[in-house]
C-alpha positions in Angstrom: -15.5 -27.7 -35.3 -18.6 -28.0 -37.3 -18.0 -28.6 -40.9 -21.0 -26.4 -42.0 -19.7 -23.4 -40.0 -16.8 -21.0 -40.4 -15.9 -20.4 -36.8 -13.5 -17.5 -37.2 -15.8 -15.7 -39.3 -18.8 -16.3 -37.1 -17.1 -15.3 -34.1 -15.9 -12.1 -35.7 -19.4 -11.4 -36.8 -20.9 -12.0 -33.3 -18.3 -10.2 -31.4 -19.3 -7.0 -33.8 -23.1 -7.6 -34.3 -24.3 -9.0 -30.8 -21.3 -8.0 -28.5 -20.0 -11.5 -27.8 -16.9 -10.9 -25.9 -16.4 -14.4 -24.4 -15.3 -17.5 -26.3 -14.3 -19.7 -28.0 -17.6 -20.4 -29.8 -19.0 -23.9 -29.2 -21.4 -25.3 -32.0 -23.9 -27.8 -31.4 -26.5 -29.2 -34.1 -30.0 -29.0 -32.7 -32.1 -31.9 -33.5 -35.5 -31.3 -35.4 -36.6 -29.4 -38.6 -36.8 -30.8 -41.9 -35.8 -27.6 -43.8 -33.4 -25.0 -42.2 -30.2 -26.3 -40.3 -30.3 -25.1 -36.8 -27.3 -24.7 -34.5 -27.0 -23.9 -30.7 -24.3 -21.3 -30.4 -22.3 -21.1 -27.0 -19.8 -18.6 -26.0 -18.8 -18.5 -22.3 -22.1 -18.2 -20.4 -24.0 -16.7 -23.7 -26.2 -19.0 -25.6 -27.8 -18.4 -28.9 -29.5 -20.4 -31.7 -28.5 -19.8 -35.4 -30.8 -20.9 -38.1 -29.7 -20.7 -41.8 -30.9 -21.6 -45.2 -29.3 -24.9 -46.5 -26.6 -25.0 -49.0 -27.4 -26.1 -52.6 -30.3 -25.5 -55.3 -33.5 -24.7 -53.5 -37.1 -24.9 -54.7 -38.8 -21.4 -55.1 -40.1 -19.8 -51.8 -38.7 -22.6 -49.7 -36.6 -21.8 -46.6 -37.7 -18.5 -45.9 -35.7 -17.5 -42.9 -36.2 -13.9 -43.6 -39.8 -14.6 -43.0 -39.3 -16.3 -39.9 -37.1 -13.4 -38.4 -39.6 -10.9 -39.5 -42.6 -12.6 -38.0 -40.8 -13.3 -34.5 -39.6 -9.9 -34.4 -43.1 -8.6 -35.0 -44.3 -10.7 -32.2 -41.8 -9.6 -29.7 -44.2 -7.4 -27.7 -47.4 -9.5 -28.0 -48.7 -12.2 -25.9 -47.2 -14.9 -28.3 -44.1 -16.4 -26.7 -41.2 -16.1 -28.9 -37.4 -16.0 -28.7 -35.6 -12.8 -29.1 -34.5 -11.9 -32.6 -30.9 -10.5 -32.3 -29.5 -10.3 -36.0 -30.4 -11.3 -39.6 -27.5 -11.5 -42.0 -27.6 -12.0 -45.7 -23.7 -12.1 -46.0 -23.1 -15.7 -47.4 -19.4 -15.3 -46.5 -20.0 -15.8 -42.8 -21.7 -19.4 -42.6 -22.3 -20.2 -46.3 -25.9 -18.9 -46.5 -28.1 -16.3 -45.0 -28.9 -16.8 -41.4 -30.5 -15.1 -38.4 -29.4 -15.4 -34.8 -31.9 -15.4 -31.9 -32.1 -16.1 -28.1 -31.8 -19.7 -26.9 -35.1 -20.8 -24.9 -34.2 -23.0 -22.3 -37.0 -25.4 -21.6 -38.7 -28.8 -22.2 -39.1 -30.0 -25.9 -41.6 -33.0 -26.5 -41.6 -35.0 -29.8 -43.8 -37.8 -28.7 -47.5 -36.5 -28.6 -48.7 -39.1 -26.2 -46.3 -37.5 -23.6 -44.8 -40.5 -22.2 -43.3 -40.3 -18.6 -45.9 -37.3 -17.7 -48.8 -37.4 -15.3 -52.2 -37.4 -16.7 -52.9 -33.9 -15.2 -49.8 -32.7 -17.2 -50.9 -34.0 -20.3 -54.2 -32.4 -19.9 -52.6 -29.1 -19.2 -50.2 -29.4 -22.0 -53.0 -29.9 -24.4 -55.0 -27.0 -23.1 -51.9 -24.8 -23.2 -51.2 -25.5 -26.8 -55.0 -24.7 -27.7 -54.6 -21.5 -25.9 -51.5 -20.4 -27.5 -52.6 -21.1 -31.2 -55.9 -19.1 -30.3 -53.7 -16.3 -29.1 -51.8 -16.5 -32.4 -55.0 -16.3 -34.3 -56.3 -13.3 -32.5 -53.2 -11.1 -33.2 -53.8 -7.7 -34.6 -51.5 -8.5 -37.6 -51.9 -5.0 -39.1 -51.1 -3.5 -35.7 -47.9 -5.3 -35.3 -46.6 -4.6 -39.0 -47.6 -7.7 -40.9 -50.0 -6.2 -43.0 -47.8 -7.0 -46.0 -46.8 -10.4 -44.6 -49.4 -12.3 -47.0 -52.4 -11.8 -49.0 -55.6 -11.8 -47.2 -58.4 -13.8 -48.5 -58.7 -16.9 -50.8 -56.4 -18.6 -48.9 -57.1 -22.3 -49.6 -57.1 -21.4 -53.5 -53.7 -20.1 -53.2 -52.2 -22.6 -51.0 -53.4 -25.4 -53.1 -52.2 -23.9 -56.2 -49.1 -23.2 -54.5 -48.2 -26.7 -52.9 -49.6 -28.3 -56.3 -47.1 -26.4 -58.3 -44.3 -27.2 -56.1 -45.3 -31.0 -56.4 -45.3 -30.7 -60.1 -42.1 -29.0 -60.4 -40.3 -31.9 -58.6 -38.5 -34.5 -60.5 -39.4 -37.8 -58.5 -42.7 -39.7 -59.1 -45.9 -38.3 -57.5 -47.8 -40.5 -55.4 -51.4 -41.3 -56.8 -53.2 -40.3 -53.7 -51.4 -36.8 -53.8 -52.5 -36.3 -57.4 -56.1 -37.1 -56.6 -56.1 -34.6 -53.6 -54.6 -31.9 -56.1 -57.6 -32.6 -58.4 -60.3 -32.8 -55.5 -59.5 -29.8 -53.5 -59.8 -26.9 -56.0 -63.4 -28.0 -56.6 -64.4 -28.2 -52.9 -63.1 -25.1 -51.2 -65.6 -23.5 -48.7 -67.0 -20.3 -49.3 -66.2 -19.2 -45.6 -63.1 -17.0 -45.5 -61.4 -15.3 -42.9 -57.7 -14.0 -42.4 -55.2 -14.0 -39.4 -51.8 -14.6 -39.0 -51.3 -18.3 -38.9 -48.1 -20.4 -37.8 -48.2 -22.8 -40.7 -46.5 -25.6 -38.8 -48.1 -25.6 -35.2 -47.4 -28.7 -33.3 -46.0 -30.1 -30.1 -42.4 -30.4 -31.0 -42.3 -26.9 -32.4 -43.0 -25.4 -28.8 -40.8 -25.1 -25.9 -42.3 -25.6 -22.4 -41.2 -24.0 -19.0 -39.0 -26.5 -17.0 -41.7 -26.6 -14.2 -44.9 -25.1 -15.4 -46.9 -26.6 -18.5 -46.5 -23.3 -20.0 -45.4 -22.7 -23.5 -42.3 -20.3 -23.3 -41.2 -20.2 -26.9 -42.9 -21.0 -30.2 -40.5 -22.0 -33.0 -40.4 -22.8 -36.5 -42.2 -20.0 -38.3 -41.0 -20.8 -41.8 -44.4 -21.5 -43.2 -46.0 -18.5 -41.1 -48.3 -16.3 -43.4 -51.7 -14.4 -43.2 -54.2 -17.2 -43.8 -57.3 -18.8 -42.7 -57.2 -19.8 -39.0 -59.1 -23.1 -39.2 -56.5 -24.3 -41.9 -53.9 -23.6 -39.1 -55.8 -25.3 -36.2 -57.0 -28.4 -38.4 -53.3 -28.7 -39.3 -52.6 -29.5 -35.7 -55.6 -31.9 -35.4 -54.2 -34.2 -37.9 -52.4 -36.0 -35.2 -55.7 -37.8 -34.1 -56.1 -39.4 -37.6 -52.5 -40.4 -37.8 -51.3 -43.8 -36.0 -47.9 -43.5 -34.2 -46.5 -46.4 -36.4 -46.7 -43.9 -39.3 -45.7 -40.5 -38.0 -46.2 -38.2 -35.0 -49.7 -39.4 -34.4 -52.2 -40.6 -31.5 -54.7 -42.3 -33.3 -55.6 -45.6 -31.8 -54.2 -44.7 -28.4 -56.5 -44.8 -25.2 -56.8 -41.0 -25.0 -59.0 -41.1 -21.8 -56.3 -42.9 -19.9 -53.6 -40.7 -21.1 -55.7 -37.5 -20.2 -55.4 -36.4 -24.0 -58.6 -34.8 -25.4 -60.5 -36.5 -28.2 -60.6 -34.7 -31.4 -64.0 -33.6 -30.9 -63.1 -32.1 -27.3 -60.0 -30.5 -28.9 -62.2 -28.6 -31.4 -64.6 -27.5 -28.7 -61.8 -26.1 -26.7 -60.6 -24.0 -29.7 -64.1 -22.9 -30.3 -64.4 -21.9 -26.7 -61.2 -20.0 -26.9 -61.7 -18.2 -30.1 -65.4 -17.8 -30.5 -65.0 -19.4 -34.1 -67.2 -22.5 -35.3 -65.1 -24.8 -37.3 -67.2 -28.0 -37.9 -68.9 -27.1 -41.0 -66.2 -27.8 -43.5 -64.1 -30.0 -41.3 -63.6 -32.8 -43.9 -62.2 -30.2 -46.2 -59.9 -28.8 -43.6 -58.7 -32.2 -42.8 -58.2 -33.2 -46.4 -56.5 -30.2 -47.3 -53.8 -30.6 -44.5 -53.0 -34.1 -45.4 -52.6 -32.8 -49.1 -50.3 -30.0 -47.9 -48.1 -32.0 -45.4 -48.0 -34.8 -48.1 -46.6 -32.0 -50.4 -44.3 -31.0 -47.8 -42.8 -34.3 -47.5 -42.7 -34.6 -51.2 -40.5 -31.9 -51.4 -38.3 -33.3 -48.5 -38.0 -36.5 -50.7 -36.8 -34.4 -53.6 -34.2 -32.5 -51.5 -33.1 -36.0 -50.2 -32.8 -37.1 -53.7 -30.9 -33.9 -54.6 -28.5 -34.5 -51.7 -29.2 -31.3 -49.8 -31.9 -32.0 -47.2 -31.2 -30.9 -43.6 -32.2 -33.8 -41.6 -30.7 -37.3 -41.7 -34.3 -38.8 -41.8 -35.3 -36.7 -44.8 -35.6 -39.8 -47.2 -37.4 -41.8 -44.8 -39.9 -39.0 -44.0 -40.3 -38.4 -47.8 -41.6 -41.9 -48.3 -44.5 -41.0 -46.1 -45.8 -38.4 -48.4 -48.1 -41.0 -50.2 -49.3 -42.7 -46.9 -50.5 -39.4 -45.5 -52.2 -38.4 -48.9 -54.2 -41.6 -48.6 -55.5 -40.5 -45.2 -56.5 -37.2 -46.7 -58.5 -39.1 -49.5 -60.3 -40.8 -46.6 -61.0 -37.5 -44.9 -62.5 -36.2 -48.3 -64.5 -39.4 -48.8 -62.9 -40.5 -52.1 -60.8 -43.4 -53.3 
């Protein structure tokens, strides 16, 4: 029995809400995600995914599983591949915190962005597919799918820098020097260009499920940070990979990309420009600095949760230490020291 879940209560809930008739339930913790505990729930031949808020004291606006459920529900009839939403439950007596249930997407999930073990042509196709799917997300008519109130249009960078700065400042652990410098620099260098689309907020390789046989995305996961925002903020977030060495965290900097079949950062940008018709290079240094600030702020929050003892991932403390190192790359992007 999983210590985090009350199986009798969950079984009763699923029998009444999703029509589960075969059991007993089997619970398996799914690896991945620094924020919300996620489980594979199996009952007979049925497979589901349960995603819940963590227990304990939480930082304001974090762990927004209600927003995840809402956005994936809204995208269910679009060209964006998402799991089917089955139920959302605020009753904390079932599994201890609010949660939602969704379909289990059976496919391939990659965590190493160099895609070891795959053929060169497969790597080329997978990177092209990621670029295509993000372009589709940014092309969604968010008003048409009922997400007009999902965020505030316009002034995205100012609001985001303010939000993450406040979260960092509300923490009780020491703030890395580089992160403090970025918090000072970013508000003074926000581009005048403005555009509003749906943004995923955490679009990266390991948040996608690929078909077992085709290099096709069949599920985009982890929408906790999604909102209405600037599409280039979303795109440049994924492009941090080209600046991060594998020895630090989830990066491809320094690898032989030509031999691997992985596009260069410049070619990946051109691919996105071709897919969307947008031009992204004018303020690229700001976009990259902003995203390194943002991920550093997120990992600073992970470190705070680890210090508080309520982080969902076992490597939370280790990843929290990377906050300052990533902020230092952000300073390099901004051209400051």
